[in-house]
VEXTORVO-720718 format. One record per residue (C-alpha): x, y, z; residue in three letters. Coordinates in nm, 4 decimals. Each point is the difference from the previous one (the first is absolute). Example, Ala and Ser with C-alpha at 12.3 -4.5 7.8 and 13.67 -1.06 7.14 Angstrom:
// residues 2
      east     north        up  residu
    1.2300   -0.4500    0.7800     Ala
    0.1370    0.3440   -0.0660     Ser
// end
This chain:
// residues 517
      east     north        up  residu
    1.8495    0.6831    1.6430     Unk
    0.2110   -0.1663    0.2496     Unk
    0.3298    0.1374    0.0938     Unk
    0.2942   -0.1639   -0.2220     Unk
    0.1199   -0.3446    0.1599     Unk
    0.3585    0.1127   -0.1225     Unk
   -0.0222    0.3244    0.2100     Unk
   -0.2145   -0.1516    0.2906     Unk
    0.3206   -0.2981    0.0020     Unk
    0.2491    0.2579   -0.0236     Unk
   -0.1336    0.2351    0.3120     Unk
    0.0010   -0.3326    0.2404     Unk
    0.3543   -0.0943   -0.1336     Unk
    0.1384    0.3380    0.0793     Unk
   -0.1953   -0.0349    0.3356     Unk
    0.1093   -0.3210    0.1142     Unk
    0.3534    0.1011   -0.1130     Unk
   -0.0394    0.3120    0.2707     Unk
   -0.1781   -0.1681    0.2603     Unk
    0.2958   -0.2882   -0.0032     Unk
    0.2634    0.2713    0.1239     Unk
    0.3165   -0.1554   -0.0129     Unk
   -0.1352   -0.3418   -0.0256     Unk
   -0.1002   -0.3063    0.2205     Unk
    0.3491   -0.0782    0.0759     Unk
    0.0747    0.3120    0.1566     Unk
   -0.3248    0.0045    0.1873     Unk
    0.0630   -0.3694    0.1373     Unk
    0.3039    0.1371    0.1432     Unk
   -0.1300    0.2937    0.1813     Unk
   -0.2552   -0.2678    0.1343     Unk
    0.2596   -0.1835    0.1229     Unk
    0.1517    0.2967    0.2092     Unk
   -0.3394    0.0996    0.1332     Unk
   -0.0527    0.2735   -0.2338     Unk
   -0.3116    0.1038   -0.2033     Unk
    0.0275    0.0919   -0.3747     Unk
   -0.0693    0.3759   -0.0751     Unk
   -0.3492   -0.0606   -0.1013     Unk
   -0.0609   -0.2501    0.3155     Unk
    0.0912    0.2750    0.2467     Unk
   -0.2945    0.2455   -0.2091     Unk
   -0.2668   -0.2758   -0.0315     Unk
    0.0481   -0.0731    0.3698     Unk
    0.0036    0.3796    0.0811     Unk
   -0.3234    0.0402   -0.1633     Unk
   -0.3669   -0.1538    0.0090     Unk
   -0.0164   -0.3043   -0.1862     Unk
   -0.1495    0.1153   -0.4008     Unk
    0.0703    0.3654    0.0611     Unk
    0.3468    0.0586   -0.1248     Unk
    0.0183    0.2196   -0.2930     Unk
    0.3080    0.0310   -0.1712     Unk
    0.1771    0.2628   -0.2081     Unk
    0.3109   -0.0102   -0.2191     Unk
   -0.0105   -0.3747   -0.0665     Unk
    0.1352    0.0321   -0.3340     Unk
    0.2581    0.2382    0.0739     Unk
    0.3644   -0.0458   -0.1565     Unk
    0.3487    0.1787    0.0330     Unk
    0.1019    0.1920   -0.2581     Unk
    0.4237   -0.0607    0.0517     Unk
    0.1591   -0.0491   -0.3051     Unk
    0.3728   -0.0232    0.1438     Unk
    0.1767   -0.2870    0.1509     Unk
   -0.1814   -0.2630   -0.1836     Unk
   -0.3174    0.0872    0.1633     Unk
   -0.1857    0.0900   -0.3122     Unk
   -0.1377   -0.3336   -0.0696     Unk
   -0.0392   -0.1222    0.3455     Unk
   -0.3730   -0.0247    0.1277     Unk
   -0.0644    0.1321    0.3490     Unk
   -0.3351   -0.0796    0.1157     Unk
   -0.1976    0.2830    0.1883     Unk
    0.3351    0.1535   -0.0178     Unk
    0.0636   -0.1409    0.3154     Unk
   -0.2761    0.1461    0.2320     Unk
   -0.3651   -0.0827    0.0523     Unk
   -0.2441    0.3227    0.0172     Unk
   -0.3846    0.0320    0.0440     Unk
   -0.2908    0.0143    0.2781     Unk
   -0.2070   -0.1990    0.1882     Unk
   -0.2181    0.0199    0.3226     Unk
    0.0707   -0.1030    0.3793     Unk
   -0.2771   -0.0036    0.2389     Unk
   -0.2134    0.1502   -0.2719     Unk
    0.2363    0.3084   -0.0250     Unk
    0.1849    0.0705   -0.3130     Unk
    0.3752   -0.0123   -0.0277     Unk
    0.2920    0.0469   -0.2198     Unk
    0.3228   -0.2495   -0.0074     Unk
    0.2775   -0.0680   -0.1825     Unk
    0.2766   -0.3160    0.0430     Unk
    0.3392    0.0033   -0.1519     Unk
    0.0457   -0.3411   -0.1885     Unk
    0.3293   -0.1193    0.1103     Unk
   -0.0594   -0.3407   -0.2295     Unk
    0.0517    0.2559   -0.3196     Unk
    0.3782    0.1184    0.0044     Unk
   -0.0031    0.0591    0.3462     Unk
   -0.2958    0.2421    0.0400     Unk
    0.2352    0.2502   -0.1207     Unk
   -0.1165    0.3758   -0.0769     Unk
   -0.0107    0.1668   -0.3406     Unk
   -0.1714    0.2508   -0.1114     Unk
   -0.3382   -0.2011   -0.1116     Unk
    0.0416   -0.1676    0.3417     Unk
   -0.0020    0.3666    0.1618     Unk
   -0.2623    0.1131   -0.2117     Unk
   -0.2800   -0.2745    0.1004     Unk
    0.0795    0.0691    0.3674     Unk
   -0.0538    0.3688   -0.0547     Unk
   -0.2941   -0.0833   -0.1835     Unk
   -0.1322   -0.2014    0.3108     Unk
    0.1012    0.2747    0.2658     Unk
   -0.1628    0.2675   -0.2456     Unk
   -0.2900   -0.1840    0.0204     Unk
   -0.0119   -0.0804    0.3385     Unk
   -0.0107    0.4079    0.0778     Unk
   -0.2463    0.0619   -0.2555     Unk
   -0.2534   -0.2443    0.1471     Unk
    0.1085    0.0620    0.3519     Unk
    0.0806   -0.3515    0.0619     Unk
    0.2958   -0.1552    0.2388     Unk
    0.2868   -0.1653   -0.2170     Unk
    0.1756   -0.3301    0.0884     Unk
    0.3699   -0.0543   -0.1743     Unk
    0.1898   -0.3310    0.0430     Unk
    0.3642    0.0815   -0.0289     Unk
    0.1762   -0.3056   -0.1810     Unk
    0.2754    0.1451   -0.2098     Unk
    0.3591   -0.0225   -0.1020     Unk
    0.0138    0.3531   -0.0452     Unk
    0.0539    0.2495   -0.2939     Unk
    0.0287   -0.1664   -0.3337     Unk
    0.3177    0.0899   -0.1274     Unk
   -0.0344   -0.0490   -0.3163     Unk
   -0.2120    0.3251   -0.0312     Unk
    0.2430    0.2050    0.1664     Unk
   -0.1099    0.3253    0.1393     Unk
   -0.3666   -0.0771   -0.1467     Unk
   -0.0215   -0.2434    0.2957     Unk
    0.1372    0.2561    0.2471     Unk
   -0.2583    0.2717   -0.1260     Unk
   -0.2701   -0.2576    0.0306     Unk
    0.0862   -0.0234    0.3749     Unk
   -0.0621    0.3294    0.0035     Unk
   -0.3350    0.0479   -0.1262     Unk
   -0.0865   -0.3086    0.2606     Unk
    0.1515    0.2327    0.2735     Unk
   -0.2159    0.2642   -0.1073     Unk
   -0.2947   -0.1188    0.0107     Unk
    0.0801   -0.1850    0.3402     Unk
   -0.0189    0.3929    0.1418     Unk
   -0.2534    0.1157   -0.2037     Unk
   -0.2149   -0.2721    0.1338     Unk
    0.1264    0.0395    0.3824     Unk
   -0.3084    0.1158    0.1717     Unk
   -0.2723   -0.0659   -0.2249     Unk
   -0.0126   -0.3493   -0.0141     Unk
    0.1587   -0.2853    0.2173     Unk
    0.3136   -0.1490   -0.1383     Unk
    0.1154   -0.3955    0.1255     Unk
    0.3388   -0.1194   -0.1276     Unk
    0.0579   -0.3735    0.0313     Unk
    0.3665   -0.1116   -0.0292     Unk
   -0.0330   -0.3714   -0.1388     Unk
    0.3435   -0.0258   -0.1451     Unk
    0.3030    0.1917   -0.0625     Unk
   -0.0259    0.4083    0.0227     Unk
    0.2825    0.1072   -0.0698     Unk
    0.1998    0.3811   -0.0558     Unk
   -0.2350    0.2634   -0.1515     Unk
   -0.2888   -0.2516   -0.0078     Unk
   -0.0059    0.0359    0.4193     Unk
   -0.1057    0.3548   -0.0440     Unk
   -0.3575   -0.0682   -0.1474     Unk
   -0.1078   -0.1875    0.2835     Unk
    0.1714    0.2273    0.2712     Unk
   -0.1930    0.2805   -0.1621     Unk
   -0.3584   -0.2027    0.0530     Unk
   -0.1715   -0.0023    0.3437     Unk
    0.0431   -0.3617    0.1334     Unk
    0.2850   -0.2789   -0.0946     Unk
   -0.0769   -0.3727    0.0419     Unk
    0.3079   -0.2205   -0.0608     Unk
    0.0125   -0.3690    0.0158     Unk
    0.2171   -0.1885    0.2397     Unk
    0.1267   -0.2199   -0.2340     Unk
    0.1014    0.0300   -0.3863     Unk
    0.0086    0.3996    0.0161     Unk
    0.2673    0.2247   -0.0042     Unk
    0.0349    0.4049    0.0481     Unk
    0.3236    0.1938   -0.0324     Unk
    0.1280    0.3216   -0.1929     Unk
    0.3367   -0.1726    0.0173     Unk
    0.1021   -0.3350    0.0261     Unk
    0.2405   -0.1875    0.2314     Unk
    0.2924   -0.0330   -0.3023     Unk
   -0.0820    0.3418   -0.0925     Unk
    0.0599    0.1512    0.3604     Unk
    0.2955   -0.2468    0.0440     Unk
    0.1881    0.1503   -0.2932     Unk
   -0.0847    0.3581    0.0537     Unk
    0.0506    0.0264    0.3812     Unk
    0.1701   -0.3356    0.0608     Unk
   -0.3005   -0.0540    0.2694     Unk
   -0.0845   -0.3631   -0.0305     Unk
   -0.3729   -0.0537    0.0703     Unk
   -0.2772   -0.2809   -0.0750     Unk
   -0.3185    0.0472   -0.2022     Unk
   -0.1637   -0.1204    0.3326     Unk
    0.1412    0.3228    0.1770     Unk
   -0.0817    0.2423   -0.2637     Unk
   -0.2715   -0.1053   -0.2126     Unk
   -0.2269   -0.2843    0.2022     Unk
   -0.3403    0.0853    0.1182     Unk
    0.0822   -0.0386    0.3334     Unk
    0.2885    0.2567   -0.0436     Unk
   -0.2483    0.2653   -0.1458     Unk
   -0.2553   -0.0755    0.2444     Unk
    0.2091    0.0130    0.2955     Unk
    0.2903    0.2078   -0.0539     Unk
   -0.0496    0.2239   -0.3040     Unk
   -0.3659    0.0570    0.0276     Unk
   -0.0624   -0.0307   -0.3361     Unk
   -0.2920   -0.2109   -0.0019     Unk
   -0.3126   -0.0281    0.1882     Unk
   -0.0868   -0.3864    0.0034     Unk
    0.1702   -0.3412   -0.0664     Unk
   -0.1976   -0.2582   -0.1587     Unk
    0.0974   -0.3548    0.0124     Unk
   -0.0887   -0.0819   -0.3633     Unk
   -0.1734    0.1445   -0.3211     Unk
   -0.3441   -0.0871    0.1670     Unk
    0.0626    0.1383    0.3053     Unk
    0.0985    0.3318   -0.1676     Unk
   -0.3250    0.0223   -0.1841     Unk
   -0.1779   -0.0825    0.3533     Unk
    0.1759    0.2906    0.1600     Unk
   -0.0780    0.2441   -0.3165     Unk
   -0.3987   -0.1160    0.0613     Unk
    0.0185    0.0676    0.3665     Unk
    0.1661    0.3538   -0.0650     Unk
   -0.2507    0.1120   -0.2224     Unk
   -0.3093   -0.1128    0.1969     Unk
    0.1470    0.2875    0.2371     Unk
    0.0429    0.2475   -0.3265     Unk
   -0.2138    0.2470   -0.2010     Unk
    0.0268   -0.0304   -0.3488     Unk
    0.1247    0.3638   -0.0359     Unk
    0.0675    0.3213    0.2242     Unk
   -0.3731    0.1010   -0.1234     Unk
   -0.1768   -0.2833    0.1596     Unk
   -0.0302   -0.0846    0.3835     Unk
    0.1836   -0.3102    0.1154     Unk
   -0.2322   -0.3187    0.0143     Unk
   -0.1778    0.0562    0.3389     Unk
   -0.2357   -0.2475    0.1199     Unk
   -0.2121    0.2218    0.1855     Unk
   -0.2724   -0.1505    0.2158     Unk
   -0.3590    0.1817    0.0574     Unk
    0.0762   -0.1020    0.3902     Unk
    0.2935    0.1067    0.1340     Unk
    0.1257   -0.2303    0.2735     Unk
    0.1063    0.2259    0.3308     Unk
    0.0635   -0.3015    0.2045     Unk
    0.3158    0.0435    0.2501     Unk
    0.2967   -0.2186   -0.0111     Unk
    0.1246   -0.1332    0.3329     Unk
    0.2638   -0.1585   -0.1383     Unk
    0.2086    0.3295   -0.0718     Unk
   -0.0080    0.0640    0.3654     Unk
    0.2507   -0.2672    0.0287     Unk
    0.2341    0.0182   -0.2882     Unk
    0.2253    0.3151    0.1413     Unk
    0.1995   -0.0788    0.2898     Unk
   -0.0440    0.2216    0.3289     Unk
    0.3768    0.0198    0.0169     Unk
    0.0629    0.2926   -0.2984     Unk
    0.3383   -0.1955   -0.0231     Unk
   -0.0835   -0.3187   -0.1089     Unk
   -0.1050   -0.0064   -0.3903     Unk
   -0.2426   -0.1456   -0.1850     Unk
   -0.1244   -0.1297   -0.3422     Unk
   -0.1779    0.3068   -0.1395     Unk
   -0.1317   -0.2394   -0.2768     Unk
   -0.2071   -0.1704    0.2805     Unk
   -0.1968    0.3204    0.0168     Unk
   -0.0511    0.0653   -0.4008     Unk
   -0.1295   -0.3457    0.0459     Unk
   -0.2875    0.1033    0.2663     Unk
   -0.0819    0.3218   -0.2193     Unk
    0.0055   -0.1760   -0.3298     Unk
   -0.3481   -0.1488   -0.1067     Unk
    0.0149   -0.3797    0.0652     Unk
    0.3782    0.0189    0.0704     Unk
    0.0644    0.0490   -0.3625     Unk
    0.2678    0.1965   -0.1183     Unk
    0.3235    0.0192   -0.2435     Unk
    0.3382    0.1147    0.1311     Unk
    0.1961    0.1401   -0.2603     Unk
    0.3885   -0.0069    0.0240     Unk
    0.0092   -0.2156    0.3314     Unk
    0.3702   -0.0656    0.0103     Unk
    0.1369    0.3425   -0.1041     Unk
    0.0052    0.2690    0.2708     Unk
   -0.1853   -0.2461    0.2301     Unk
    0.0164    0.2700    0.2907     Unk
   -0.3353    0.1340   -0.2114     Unk
   -0.2711   -0.1733   -0.1354     Unk
   -0.1972    0.1325   -0.3106     Unk
   -0.3184   -0.2217   -0.1150     Unk
   -0.3579    0.0290   -0.1453     Unk
   -0.3051   -0.1415    0.1530     Unk
   -0.3364    0.1226    0.0517     Unk
   -0.2111    0.1773    0.3196     Unk
   -0.3444   -0.0286    0.0014     Unk
    0.0227   -0.0896   -0.3585     Unk
    0.1970    0.2827   -0.1049     Unk
    0.3354   -0.0434   -0.1758     Unk
    0.2786    0.1486    0.2187     Unk
    0.3696    0.0176   -0.0006     Unk
    0.1767   -0.0913    0.3131     Unk
    0.2935    0.1411    0.1180     Unk
    0.1511   -0.1208    0.3370     Unk
    0.3201    0.0441    0.2119     Unk
    0.1033   -0.3268    0.0859     Unk
    0.1678   -0.0089    0.3872     Unk
    0.1266   -0.3416   -0.0515     Unk
    0.2496    0.0910   -0.2716     Unk
    0.2542    0.3188    0.1178     Unk
   -0.2428    0.0737    0.2847     Unk
   -0.2527    0.1501   -0.3175     Unk
    0.2902    0.3092   -0.0494     Unk
   -0.0304    0.1326   -0.3493     Unk
    0.3206   -0.0728   -0.1955     Unk
    0.0811    0.1126   -0.3464     Unk
   -0.1403   -0.3140   -0.1802     Unk
   -0.3236   -0.0182    0.2299     Unk
   -0.0653    0.3815   -0.1026     Unk
    0.0423   -0.0717   -0.3601     Unk
   -0.2361   -0.2796   -0.0026     Unk
   -0.2577    0.1544    0.2320     Unk
    0.0240    0.3424   -0.2274     Unk
   -0.0549   -0.1504   -0.3365     Unk
   -0.2857   -0.2491    0.1577     Unk
   -0.1601    0.2912    0.1021     Unk
    0.0381    0.2068   -0.3385     Unk
   -0.1574   -0.2993   -0.2082     Unk
   -0.2879   -0.0324    0.2734     Unk
   -0.0644    0.4080   -0.0825     Unk
    0.0033   -0.0055   -0.3467     Unk
   -0.2459   -0.3102   -0.0390     Unk
   -0.2289    0.1148    0.2481     Unk
    0.0796   -0.2482    0.2878     Unk
   -0.0399    0.1180    0.3344     Unk
    0.2399   -0.0254    0.2567     Unk
   -0.0012   -0.1205    0.3523     Unk
    0.3316    0.0253    0.1505     Unk
    0.0774   -0.1498    0.3427     Unk
    0.2868    0.1662    0.2084     Unk
    0.2554   -0.1427    0.2480     Unk
    0.3082    0.1825   -0.0702     Unk
    0.2926    0.1157    0.2385     Unk
    0.1665    0.2179   -0.3025     Unk
    0.2083   -0.0170   -0.2735     Unk
    0.3031   -0.2437    0.0347     Unk
    0.3199    0.1501    0.1361     Unk
    0.3155   -0.0801   -0.1592     Unk
    0.2896    0.1272   -0.1811     Unk
   -0.0974   -0.1887   -0.3177     Unk
   -0.3299    0.1156   -0.0200     Unk
    0.0990    0.3170    0.0688     Unk
    0.2656    0.0230   -0.2950     Unk
   -0.2307   -0.2082   -0.2270     Unk
   -0.2768    0.2914    0.0363     Unk
   -0.2353   -0.1199    0.2020     Unk
   -0.1351    0.3677    0.0303     Unk
   -0.0652    0.0110   -0.3517     Unk
   -0.1710   -0.3736    0.0093     Unk
   -0.1847    0.0936    0.3118     Unk
   -0.1741    0.2894   -0.1488     Unk
   -0.1457   -0.2119   -0.3122     Unk
   -0.2193   -0.1084    0.2726     Unk
   -0.0881    0.3271    0.0885     Unk
   -0.0555    0.1296   -0.3541     Unk
   -0.2045   -0.3256   -0.0916     Unk
   -0.2661    0.0347    0.2881     Unk
   -0.0037    0.3690   -0.0173     Unk
   -0.0669   -0.0259   -0.3863     Unk
   -0.2702   -0.2832    0.0151     Unk
   -0.3581    0.1109   -0.0029     Unk
   -0.1515   -0.3295    0.0145     Unk
   -0.1777   -0.0487    0.3660     Unk
    0.2678   -0.0627    0.2846     Unk
   -0.0571   -0.1499    0.3332     Unk
    0.2824   -0.0513    0.2743     Unk
   -0.0182   -0.1941    0.2699     Unk
    0.2563    0.0480    0.2849     Unk
    0.0582   -0.3305    0.1711     Unk
    0.3087    0.0907    0.2038     Unk
    0.3176    0.2053   -0.0575     Unk
   -0.0295    0.3029   -0.1971     Unk
    0.3100    0.2052    0.0412     Unk
    0.2139    0.2630   -0.1791     Unk
   -0.0488    0.0619   -0.3813     Unk
   -0.0832   -0.3592   -0.0165     Unk
   -0.3546    0.0701    0.1426     Unk
   -0.0275    0.2697   -0.2965     Unk
    0.1305   -0.2371   -0.2759     Unk
   -0.2689   -0.2339    0.1326     Unk
   -0.2550    0.2033   -0.1028     Unk
   -0.1123    0.2500    0.2894     Unk
   -0.2916    0.1984   -0.0217     Unk
    0.2649    0.3180   -0.1266     Unk
    0.0597   -0.2351   -0.3029     Unk
   -0.3446   -0.0199   -0.0973     Unk
   -0.1397   -0.3028    0.1904     Unk
   -0.3850    0.0259   -0.0134     Unk
   -0.0749   -0.1642    0.3088     Unk
    0.3159   -0.1111    0.2946     Unk
   -0.1113   -0.2647    0.2455     Unk
    0.2327   -0.0422    0.2758     Unk
   -0.0538   -0.3265    0.2482     Unk
    0.0482    0.0545    0.4064     Unk
    0.3489   -0.1299   -0.0397     Unk
    0.1277    0.2751   -0.2917     Unk
    0.3203    0.2220    0.0792     Unk
   -0.0115    0.3159   -0.2159     Unk
    0.3129    0.2095    0.0962     Unk
    0.2824    0.1668   -0.1427     Unk
    0.2435   -0.3133    0.1001     Unk
   -0.0229   -0.2916    0.2447     Unk
   -0.0355    0.0695    0.3694     Unk
    0.3157   -0.1696    0.1103     Unk
    0.2018    0.2034   -0.2619     Unk
   -0.2002    0.3303    0.1146     Unk
    0.0992   -0.0460    0.3630     Unk
    0.3710   -0.0344   -0.0623     Unk
   -0.0235    0.3240   -0.2002     Unk
   -0.2294    0.1870    0.1826     Unk
    0.0680   -0.1426    0.3719     Unk
    0.3658   -0.0250   -0.0118     Unk
    0.1195    0.1764    0.2918     Unk
   -0.2742   -0.1855    0.2237     Unk
    0.1192   -0.3598   -0.0946     Unk
    0.3807    0.0986   -0.0083     Unk
   -0.1063    0.0938    0.3863     Unk
   -0.2263   -0.3113    0.0775     Unk
    0.1113   -0.2817    0.2337     Unk
   -0.1387   -0.2369   -0.2226     Unk
   -0.0394    0.1180   -0.3394     Unk
   -0.1997   -0.2857   -0.1771     Unk
   -0.2746    0.0599    0.2886     Unk
    0.0241    0.3504   -0.0743     Unk
   -0.0256   -0.0248   -0.3935     Unk
   -0.2906   -0.2412    0.0441     Unk
   -0.1602    0.2465    0.2003     Unk
    0.0126    0.2769   -0.2195     Unk
   -0.0268   -0.1661   -0.3344     Unk
   -0.3531   -0.1284    0.1283     Unk
   -0.0462    0.3716    0.1129     Unk
    0.0996    0.1258   -0.3831     Unk
   -0.2509   -0.2541   -0.1471     Unk
   -0.3009    0.1090    0.2328     Unk
    0.0687    0.3600   -0.0450     Unk
    0.1509    0.0138   -0.3502     Unk
   -0.0702   -0.2820   -0.2030     Unk
   -0.3494   -0.1043    0.0820     Unk
   -0.2727   -0.0665   -0.2739     Unk
   -0.2132    0.2396    0.2101     Unk
    0.2358    0.2858   -0.0642     Unk
    0.0085   -0.0098   -0.3476     Unk
   -0.3965   -0.0964   -0.0056     Unk
   -0.0486    0.3219    0.2365     Unk
    0.2000    0.2198   -0.2652     Unk
   -0.2031   -0.1757   -0.3185     Unk
    0.3287   -0.2001   -0.1152     Unk
   -0.2140   -0.3289    0.0358     Unk
   -0.3790   -0.0099   -0.1181     Unk
   -0.1019   -0.2755    0.2639     Unk
    0.1880   -0.2393    0.2761     Unk
   -0.2017   -0.3375   -0.0125     Unk
    0.0415   -0.3446    0.1206     Unk
    0.1814   -0.2277   -0.2586     Unk
   -0.2984   -0.1983    0.0062     Unk
   -0.1727    0.2580   -0.1869     Unk
    0.2205    0.0452   -0.2549     Unk
   -0.1178   -0.1755   -0.3039     Unk
   -0.3456    0.1830    0.0284     Unk
    0.1194    0.3237    0.0522     Unk
    0.2353   -0.0251   -0.3151     Unk
   -0.3145   -0.1749   -0.2127     Unk
   -0.2123    0.2949    0.1285     Unk
    0.2609    0.2636   -0.1225     Unk
    0.0822   -0.1445   -0.3474     Unk
   -0.3781   -0.0563   -0.0567     Unk
   -0.0303    0.4055    0.0869     Unk
    0.3055    0.0706   -0.1727     Unk
   -0.0898   -0.1831   -0.3797     Unk
   -0.1426    0.3537   -0.1148     Unk
    0.3100    0.1758    0.0869     Unk
    0.1617    0.2442   -0.2526     Unk
    0.2866    0.2220    0.0431     Unk
    0.1673    0.2090   -0.2603     Unk
    0.3537    0.1382    0.0296     Unk
    0.1357    0.3264   -0.1993     Unk
    0.0410   -0.0571   -0.3453     Unk
    0.3702   -0.1197   -0.1177     Unk
    0.1722   -0.2698   -0.2043     Unk
    0.0968   -0.2037    0.2679     Unk
    0.2013    0.0336    0.3519     Unk
    0.3819   -0.0435    0.0097     Unk
    0.0248   -0.2706    0.2469     Unk
    0.3594   -0.0634    0.1504     Unk
    0.1149   -0.3043   -0.1964     Unk
// end
């Protein structure tokens, strides 16, 4: 006997109402601003025809402030699963066309259900944030709902990758959920993220500011360091998600998506011989080295405009997914400061928890000296790098290109910090401090008596480099595994990575280490 047409028609009516969200007029208004609707973001994210929604018929339960008879389709958030490049992925997208995408108890319950599914299935989760904030009609229930989302963000951390896309307003407590995830992508236009807006700041502190200064994508990417990528629009944000996922495993029990070929190419790359200037004081762009090392020159830089004195990126060498960490000599001479230490340490910890080998490229004259750095806690922040590298158990390969001085030499994953292989170029200088600084301390009397102080200083500095900073001295004491020509670097790393894919390293049982936050 066929299903009742009345029941079938009622289902279709309800589905149509839910799928319409805030209505065509609001959808058109978003399109006019260059924004997608909540559903369009998910259908663009997932392979066509693979999205399966849950909670389509969800409705709020608020009975106060005139809400009892108000319909809120899908309770202002679209949730479900789909496939990206053949891999299952979970996702949710807040719907600003429905009560401003505000978060209430059922809204949060749907997001929590999505996160619970992601951790049980072992799949990445992508969240599109576009919300006016907590639904004030629900009072403390809405705050509790936020807490439930935050709690799950923490439970998922280190288990499955979490990626947030800020594609509209994300204000107050709502900003903490993205902040708890692994990567944040923010659209350059039509998006803002802040705890306290300009008006609140002015009312409380008297400071006059603008949204561009505190809540824009540029401010978060370059100044605050809260986000990892800027997208030009929603479609670009989805493209970044796809690119990022191409380097990540689905969960912490899986290997990254390596593309290992049976025959490994070990050909030299003469271009690398010409990248580093002969004069050690002349800077060079470390990204040129990364480009030569990465398969096909293909790599994805993360946080490119924040703490630019260190570069972090994903790529592949010989088909093996790796995380690059490199000093950038063109910015602050490649020194490590507070922001660079934070940026690198978190990236190292992400790579470790998701089984991504680390390739560290070193040209560091030390930690950045300065009163403000000391007073703001460079010791504590620099220690994060030491902690991150020492606790990482993934394969770790370090290449010392030029300077590797003092504590920064250790912070950039020396052998003592657990590097599995340390390779040096003939241009490497490994010492407690730079030659010029060292001779000023060690040979102060000789320099004071010299007729030509500058010439004498150069003579002593050259002598110091040869006797105390030479890579051959470190290699002789087994602090360096090998000294190679730059042209041999890619093949050396590729061979080492291939041999370390089976690496297993255990640590003393404990809940977790106490990283110096």
